[in-house]
C-alpha positions in Angstrom: -19.5 2.3 -2.0 -17.3 -0.7 -1.2 -14.2 0.3 0.9 -10.9 -0.6 -0.8 -8.5 -0.2 2.2 -5.2 -2.0 2.6 -5.3 -3.9 5.8 -4.8 -7.4 7.4 -7.3 -9.4 9.5 -6.3 -10.5 12.9 -6.2 -14.0 11.6 -3.1 -14.3 9.3 -4.0 -14.2 5.6 -1.8 -15.9 3.0 -1.7 -14.2 -0.4 -3.3 -16.2 -3.2 -1.4 -16.7 -6.4 -3.1 -16.3 -9.8 -3.6 -20.0 -10.0 -5.6 -20.0 -6.8 -2.8 -21.6 -4.7 -1.6 -20.0 -1.4 1.8 -18.3 -1.4 4.0 -19.4 1.5 4.0 -16.7 4.2 6.1 -15.7 7.1 4.0 -17.9 9.4 5.2 -21.0 7.6 8.0 -23.2 9.0 11.6 -21.9 8.4 12.4 -24.5 5.7 9.3 -23.5 3.7 10.0 -19.8 4.0 13.6 -20.4 2.8 12.4 -22.4 -0.2 10.0 -19.6 -1.1 12.9 -17.2 -1.1 12.0 -15.3 2.2 15.4 -15.2 3.8 15.4 -12.2 6.2 13.1 -9.3 7.1 13.9 -6.0 8.9 11.0 -3.8 10.1 11.0 -0.4 8.5 7.9 1.2 10.1 4.9 0.1 12.2 2.0 2.1 13.5 -1.7 2.9 13.2 -4.0 5.5 11.7 -7.4 6.8 12.8 -9.7 6.9 9.9 -12.2 9.7 9.4 -15.0 9.7 6.8 -16.5 13.1 6.2 -14.9 14.4 9.5 -16.4 11.6 11.6 -14.2 9.0 13.3 -15.1 5.8 11.4 -12.3 3.3 12.1 -8.7 2.5 12.7 -5.9 0.9 10.6 -2.8 -0.8 11.8 0.2 -1.5 9.5 3.7 -2.7 9.2 6.4 -2.4 6.6 9.4 -4.7 6.4 12.5 -4.7 4.3 13.0 -8.2 2.9 16.1 -10.0 1.7 14.6 -12.6 -0.7 15.7 -14.7 -3.6 12.7 -14.0 -5.7 13.1 -10.2 -6.1 11.0 -9.2 -3.1 12.5 -6.1 -1.4 9.6 -4.9 0.8 6.5 -6.4 2.4 3.5 -4.2 3.4 0.7 -5.4 5.7 -2.1 -3.6 7.5 -5.4 -4.3 9.3 -8.4 -2.2 9.6 -12.1 -2.2 10.5 -14.9 0.2 9.6 -18.2 -0.7 11.1 -18.7 -4.4 10.2 -16.4 -4.2 7.2 -13.0 -5.8 7.5 -10.5 -6.2 4.7 -7.0 -7.7 4.4 -4.0 -7.1 2.3 -0.4 -8.3 2.0 1.7 -6.6 -0.7 5.2 -7.8 -1.6 7.2 -5.5 -4.0 10.6 -5.2 -5.6 13.2 -2.5 -4.9 11.4 -0.1 -7.3 8.1 -0.6 -5.4 6.4 -2.7 -8.2 4.3 -5.6 -7.1 5.6 -9.2 -7.0 2.6 -10.7 -5.1 -0.6 -9.2 -3.7 -3.6 -10.5 -1.8 -6.8 -8.8 -0.7 -9.6 -10.2 1.3 -12.8 -8.3 2.2 -15.4 -9.3 4.7 -18.8 -7.9 5.7 -19.6 -9.4 9.1 -18.8 -13.1 8.8 -19.2 -13.2 5.0 -16.3 -13.0 2.6 -17.3 -10.5 -0.1 -14.1 -10.5 -2.1 -10.9 -12.6 -2.3 -8.3 -11.4 -4.8 -4.8 -12.7 -5.4 -2.2 -11.5 -7.8 1.3 -12.5 -8.9 3.9 -11.1 -11.3 4.7 -13.5 -14.1 7.2 -12.6 -16.9 6.4 -8.9 -17.1 2.7 -9.3 -16.5 0.6 -9.3 -13.4 -2.1 -12.0 -13.2 -5.0 -11.8 -10.8 -7.8 -14.1 -9.7 -10.8 -12.6 -7.9 -13.5 -14.7 -6.1 -16.8 -13.3 -4.9 -20.4 -14.4 -4.2 -21.1 -14.3 -7.9 -18.2 -16.5 -9.0 -14.6 -15.8 -10.0 -12.7 -13.9 -12.7 -9.1 -14.0 -13.9 -7.3 -11.0 -15.4 -3.8 -10.4 -16.7 -2.2 -6.9 -17.0 0.9 -5.7 -18.7 3.1 -4.6 -15.8 4.8 -1.4 -16.9 8.3 -1.0 -15.4 8.1 1.1 -12.2 4.3 0.6 -11.8 2.9 0.9 -8.3 -0.3 -0.6 -6.9 -2.7 2.1 -5.9 -6.2 1.1 -4.7 -8.9 3.7 -4.6 -9.0 4.0 -0.8 -5.7 2.4 0.1 -3.5 3.9 2.9 -0.2 2.1 3.5 0.4 1.8 -0.3 1.4 5.5 -0.2 4.5 4.6 1.6 5.7 3.4 -1.8 4.6 6.6 -3.4 6.6 8.6 -0.8 9.6 6.4 -1.4 9.4 7.0 -5.1 9.1 10.8 -4.5 12.2 10.8 -2.2 14.3 8.9 -4.7 13.3 11.3 -7.5 14.0 14.3 -5.2 17.6 13.1 -5.0 18.0 13.6 -8.8 18.6 16.9 -10.5 18.2 18.1 -14.0 20.4 21.1 -14.7 20.8 21.6 -11.0 17.0 21.9 -10.5 15.2 19.3 -8.4 12.8 17.1 -10.4 9.7 17.5 -8.2 7.0 16.4 -10.6 6.7 12.8 -12.0 4.2 10.6 -13.8 4.0 7.1 -12.3 2.2 4.1 -13.9 -0.3 2.4 -11.6 -2.3 -0.8 -11.2 -5.6 -1.1 -9.4 -6.3 -4.8 -9.0 -9.7 -4.5 -7.3 -10.9 -2.1 -10.0 -9.4 -4.2 -12.9 -7.6 -1.3 -14.4 -4.3 0.3 -15.1 -3.5 4.0 -15.3 -1.1 6.6 -14.0 -0.8 9.3 -11.4 1.1 12.6 -11.4 3.2 13.1 -8.3 3.8 16.7 -7.3 5.9 18.0 -4.4 3.8 20.6 -2.6 6.0 21.5 0.3 9.2 20.2 2.0 8.5 22.3 5.1 4.9 21.7 6.0 3.6 21.1 9.5 1.1 18.5 10.8 -0.3 17.7 14.3 0.3 14.1 15.4 -0.8 13.0 18.9 -1.2 16.6 19.9 2.3 17.7 18.8 3.3 19.7 15.8 5.6 17.8 13.5 7.6 18.9 10.5 6.5 17.1 7.3 6.9 17.0 3.6 3.7 17.1 1.5 3.0 15.6 -1.9 -0.1 15.7 -4.1 -1.1 12.7 -6.1 -3.3 13.5 -9.1 -5.0 10.6 -10.9 -6.0 10.3 -14.5 -9.6 10.8 -13.5 -8.8 14.1 -11.7 -8.9 12.7 -8.2 -6.6 14.4 -5.7 -4.8 12.6 -2.8 -2.7 14.5 -0.3 0.2 12.7 1.4 2.3 13.8 4.3 5.5 12.0 5.6 8.4 12.8 7.9 12.0 13.3 6.7 12.6 9.5 6.7 9.6 8.9 4.5 7.3 7.5 7.2 3.6 8.2 6.5 1.9 10.7 8.8 -1.4 11.5 7.0 -3.3 10.5 3.8 -6.3 12.5 2.6 -8.6 11.7 -0.3 -11.1 14.6 -0.4 -13.4 13.1 -3.1 -14.1 10.1 -0.8 -14.2 12.1 2.4 -11.4 10.0 3.7 -8.7 11.3 6.1 -6.2 9.0 7.7 -4.2 10.5 10.5 -1.4 8.7 12.3 -2.0 8.0 16.0 1.6 8.4 17.3 4.8 10.0 16.3 6.9 7.5 14.3 9.8 5.9 16.3 12.6 3.7 15.4 11.4 0.1 15.6 13.3 -3.0 16.5 13.8 -5.7 13.9 
């Protein structure tokens, strides 16, 4: 089964718009970044996960999340990089303040060969994608439901947006009772499908071991339309600690305790 992880290659990867053109990235000259609306970025979280497949150590993923002040609606930028065996994939995800995608790029390699390049961009309430692979290319367009999140089948860092959505909902009350269950619309670009997940708060006082130390954590369960279960743990500030997808035998455990990071 092809891995669908969110991660960035060591060589910087620019997102590809639906028309096939590259989107200006943070490595571009300052004048180009300003014209693209990328004005300022503050780092929110940075770290790495050890990836286990069926209880066997299989790889490692590094990631970063930035808060962005931009003129085109981008509020956060997520990047990560990972390798499992000879498979490497790359993603950059830019989202608005609600966590919905503005731009997205995914590149997957097996050895030196590119097996998939996929770019996506929001255009007037829709999300247009263009995928290129060994057999050719395919363009798709999806109605982007307000509040939709990108959730790939085996993604990791994307769940930071799920946690953020859960924390925002936890601040709301209905008749004095916390709203701890929600249905969230989703988009899976690599699978060419839309859907939804049900987000359930399991515990606000769970415990998890990170780097040999026990840490307090909140735990959520993400239930897909197809019945898949994903368990997500995060600290009190919403920083990811662990993501488990039992149906795929995938368990991603953070390597170090989250710390405040410089901008």
